[in-house]
C-alpha positions as a printed Julia matrix, in Angstrom:
57×3 Matrix{Float64}:
  -3.08   8.25    7.74
  -4.55   7.54    4.05
  -3.13   8.93    1.14
  -6.04   8.97   -1.18
  -5.84   9.7    -5.21
  -8.83  10.33   -7.66
  -8.11   7.87  -10.97
 -11.47   8.09  -12.31
 -13.72  10.91  -13.26
 -16.94  12.14  -11.09
 -18.66  12.64  -14.63
 -21.87  10.51  -14.59
 -21.39   8.87  -11.4
 -24.51   8.8    -8.67
 -24.82  11.84   -6.87
 -23.89  10.42   -3.45
 -20.5    9.3    -4.99
 -20.15  13.07   -6.33
 -20.65  14.18   -2.88
 -18.42  11.68   -1.07
 -15.65  12.53   -3.11
 -16.02  16.61   -2.75
 -16.59  16.18    1.01
 -12.87  13.97    1.29
 -11.46  17.07   -0.98
 -11.07  15.3    -4.42
 -12.59  17.33   -7.5
 -10.02  16.66   -9.97
  -8.27  13.72  -11.76
  -5.03  13.13   -9.94
  -5.64  14.94   -7.04
  -4.09  13.65   -3.89
  -5.33  14.19   -0.09
  -3.87  12.72    2.93
  -6.5   11.85    5.61
  -6.92  10.53    9.06
  -7.31   6.81    9.72
 -11.04   6.15   11.21
 -14.29   4.66   10.72
 -15.78   7.61    8.75
 -13.07   8.04    6.19
 -12.77   4.12    5.97
 -16.75   4.44    4.96
 -16.33   7.32    2.45
 -13.18   5.37    0.82
 -15.51   2.35    0.73
 -18.49   4.38   -1.1
 -16.01   5.35   -3.8
 -13.5    2.75   -3.77
 -13.6    1.94   -7.65
 -12.78   5.76   -8.13
  -9.88   6.0    -6.14
  -6.13   4.69   -5.32
  -5.65   4.35   -1.54
  -2.31   4.08   -0.04
  -2.08   3.66    3.98
   0.89   5.67    5.03
């Protein structure tokens, strides 16, 4: 399980990064979601790694 928190704004980001964050359920700074650990989620996190904080549970 990954606990993913958005720490930087989506404003001014590339469209694919904004769509990836929204697909993970992240829309506001400070918002946290818990996701299963699989290859698809790892790829999404890698795409927006500079904007999120990830804690492995």
